[in-house]
C-alpha positions in Angstrom: -5.4 -48.0 10.4 -2.8 -50.7 9.9 -3.5 -50.9 6.2 -3.2 -47.1 5.9 0.1 -47.2 7.7 1.4 -49.8 5.3 0.2 -47.9 2.3 1.8 -44.7 3.5 5.1 -46.5 4.2 5.0 -48.1 0.7 4.4 -44.9 -1.1 6.2 -42.5 1.2 8.8 -41.6 -1.5 6.2 -41.1 -4.1 4.1 -38.9 -1.8 7.1 -36.8 -0.8 8.1 -36.3 -4.4 4.5 -35.5 -5.4 4.3 -32.9 -2.6 7.5 -31.3 -3.8 6.3 -31.3 -7.3 3.0 -29.6 -6.3 4.9 -27.0 -4.3 7.2 -26.3 -7.2 4.3 -25.9 -9.6 2.5 -23.6 -7.2 5.7 -21.6 -6.7 6.2 -21.3 -10.4 2.6 -20.2 -11.0 3.0 -17.6 -8.2 6.1 -16.2 -9.8 4.2 -16.0 -13.1 1.3 -14.2 -11.5 3.6 -11.7 -9.7 5.4 -10.9 -13.0 2.1 -10.4 -14.8 0.8 -8.2 -12.0 4.0 -6.1 -12.1 3.7 -5.7 -15.8 0.1 -4.6 -15.4 1.0 -2.1 -12.7 3.9 -0.7 -14.8 1.7 -0.2 -17.9 -1.0 1.4 -15.8 1.4 3.8 -14.2 2.9 4.8 -17.5 -0.6 5.6 -18.7 -1.3 7.6 -15.5 1.8 9.7 -15.8 1.8 10.4 -19.5 -1.8 10.5 -20.6 -3.8 13.8 -20.4 -7.4 14.1 -19.2 -9.9 12.5 -21.6 -13.4 13.9 -22.1 -16.7 12.4 -23.4 -20.3 13.3 -23.4 -22.6 11.8 -20.8 -26.1 10.5 -21.3 -27.6 13.9 -20.7 -25.0 15.8 -22.6 -22.8 16.7 -19.6 -19.1 16.7 -20.0 -17.3 13.8 -18.2 -13.6 13.9 -17.5 -11.7 10.6 -17.3 -8.2 10.0 -15.9 -6.2 6.9 -15.0 -4.9 6.7 -11.4 -1.5 5.4 -10.3 -1.2 1.9 -8.7 1.1 1.4 -5.8 1.9 2.4 -2.2 2.6 5.8 -0.6 6.3 5.5 -1.7 5.1 5.3 -5.3 2.9 8.4 -4.8 5.9 10.3 -3.2 8.1 9.5 -6.2 5.4 10.6 -8.6 3.9 13.5 -6.7 5.7 14.4 -3.5 3.5 17.5 -3.0 0.3 15.4 -3.0 2.0 12.8 -0.7 2.9 15.6 1.8 -0.7 16.8 1.7 -2.0 13.3 2.7 0.6 13.1 5.5 -0.6 16.6 6.7 -4.2 15.2 6.8 -2.9 12.5 9.2 -4.5 9.7 7.1 -2.9 6.3 7.4 -3.3 3.7 4.8 -5.9 5.4 2.6 -7.5 3.2 -0.1 -7.5 5.8 -2.8 -6.2 9.4 -3.2 -7.6 11.8 -5.8 -6.4 15.3 -6.5 -8.5 17.6 -8.7 -7.6 21.1 -9.9 -10.4 23.0 -11.5 -11.0 26.5 -12.9 -14.3 28.4 -13.3 -14.4 30.3 -16.6 -17.4 32.6 -16.5 -19.0 34.5 -19.3 -17.6 37.9 -20.3 -20.0 40.8 -20.0 -19.5 44.2 -21.6 -21.8 47.1 -20.6 -21.6 50.7 -21.6 -23.6 53.7 -20.3 -23.8 57.2 -21.8 -23.8 59.8 -19.0 -24.3 63.4 -19.6 -22.2 66.0 -17.7 -23.9 66.4 -14.4 -23.1 67.4 -10.9 -25.7 65.1 -9.4 -25.2 61.5 -8.2 -25.6 58.9 -10.9 -26.0 55.2 -9.9 -26.3 52.3 -12.3 -27.1 48.8 -11.0 -25.9 45.7 -12.8 -26.8 42.0 -12.4 -25.0 39.3 -14.5 -26.4 36.4 -12.5 -27.4 33.1 -14.0 -28.1 29.5 -12.7 -24.4 29.0 -11.7 -23.3 32.4 -10.8 -24.5 35.3 -8.7 -22.8 38.6 -9.6 -24.5 41.9 -9.0 -23.7 45.4 -7.7 -23.7 49.0 -8.9 -21.5 51.7 -10.5 -21.7 55.1 -9.0 -20.6 58.5 -10.4 -20.5 61.5 -8.1 -19.0 64.7 -9.4 -15.7 63.3 -10.9 -15.5 60.2 -8.6 -16.3 56.9 -10.2 -16.8 53.9 -8.0 -17.7 50.2 -8.4 -19.4 48.2 -5.7 -20.0 44.4 -6.0 -22.7 43.3 -3.6 -22.8 39.6 -4.4 -20.2 37.3 -6.2 -20.8 33.6 -5.8 -20.2 30.6 -8.0 -22.2 27.4 -7.5 -20.4 24.1 -8.4 -21.3 20.5 -7.9 -19.2 17.4 -8.6 -19.9 13.7 -9.1 -16.8 11.5 -8.8 -16.7 7.8 -9.5 -13.8 5.3 -9.6 -13.9 2.1 -11.6 -11.1 -0.1 -12.9 -8.6 2.3 -11.4 -9.9 5.2 -13.5 -11.5 8.3 -12.0 -14.6 9.8 -13.7 -15.6 13.3 -12.8 -18.5 15.5 -14.0 -20.3 18.7 -13.0 -23.6 20.2 -14.0 -21.8 23.6 -14.1 -20.8 24.1 -17.8 -18.2 26.7 -16.8 -16.0 24.2 -14.9 -12.7 23.2 -16.5 -10.5 20.5 -15.2 -6.9 21.5 -15.3 -5.4 18.5 -13.5 -6.5 15.2 -12.1 -4.1 12.9 -10.3 -4.3 10.2 -7.7 -3.4 6.7 -6.7 -5.0 3.4 -5.7 -3.3 1.7 -2.8 -4.1 -2.1 -2.8 -4.4 -4.0 0.4 -1.1 -5.5 1.6 -0.9 -9.2 0.8 -0.1 -11.3 3.8 2.1 -14.2 2.8 2.5 -15.7 6.3 -0.4 -16.8 8.5 -0.9 -19.0 11.6 -3.6 -21.7 11.5 -4.9 -24.7 13.3 -6.2 -27.8 11.4 -6.1 -31.6 11.0 -2.7 -33.2 10.2 -1.6 -36.5 8.7 2.1 -37.2 8.9 4.5 -40.1 8.7 7.8 -40.5 10.4 9.8 -41.3 13.5 8.4 -40.3 16.8 10.0 -40.3 20.3 10.1 -43.9 21.8 9.4 -45.6 18.4 11.8 -47.9 16.6 10.3 -47.5 13.2 8.4 -44.9 11.3 4.6 -44.8 11.7 1.7 -42.5 10.6 0.4 -39.8 12.9 -3.1 -38.3 12.9 -4.0 -35.3 15.0 -4.4 -31.5 15.1 -1.5 -29.2 14.4 -0.7 -25.5 14.9 1.5 -24.2 12.2 2.9 -21.2 10.4 1.8 -21.1 6.7 3.3 -19.3 3.7 0.8 -18.3 1.1 2.4 -19.4 -2.2 -0.5 -18.6 -4.5 -3.1 -15.9 -4.3 -5.5 -14.6 -7.0 
């Protein structure tokens, strides 16, 4: 213990300067990381705001839509898309991890059908059915005297979606070939970084203490407030 105290006293200046140097290096690296992250976020958001939806064929031939999401907080989303930010607020969601807005349109096949009807005073009724795997559309056309009427009995569209998010890009596909994606927007909200924290741990210090005439080392347990200089 005495040898350690002498060693700490002898090299106190070097230890203090070394500690200051380490802190300065860590602070510099932290500033560099922050600037690099901001550059990455800005480049990402420029892409998200200017690029249109990209498409490619999936493994089974299905069409896959790809779109880059924004990076930032709810203030960023409000600046970029206030309407979407208001919708999230109306949903009473606090601190969501990701927000995705998708606008789609179903463009079904066009069907033309013609019937030749002779002059008649009786009731004429023609059924139609344009249903397929993704759409149910059927009904009938009726002619009575000079009154022509159309009745649709069923009109349903079946749609499924698969949505995946990777590297801040959203990927969207549907088995329904009649689905078109008009707009895809969204944002990824990273977890808030906590720079300050409170911790308990072992401590080694050197200095003057109450009732002591000269500086001496101190060993013990300390409770402290810590600032996170570097985080990856």
